[in-house]
Steps between C-alpha positions, in 0.01 A plus 500: 500500500571791258758644735674158496507528119673847525749356750604219262499747199206333327285808526640836419181723478441642853146590397429119477602466858349790684134548582575865541803724478375708790712491815285480816586572859199292600329311219207367706406866595587623142762743634734595226867597575583869474734618238746647754509172691576307172776746402653461844489120496563422131671830368196528256138546507437291176284229638571263207864538558457434864309181424788395281751568776306298752466197274882524411577508878287197576700175561412261214559134538643391169463143585130503429371263221215642309 
């Protein structure tokens, strides 16, 4: 639900949306992404910035009524 609020510009604090700002390769196994892999994929290893990039790239349906 919080992600939807970001998509419709009703929530602007990413910390209110994320449970963690750690980027995982496999969350169920607790495997954290390596900094080199993050830099290769996102041109940064700043995990909070990567989380922001991912949420911005998500397709948000602006027709949602809250």
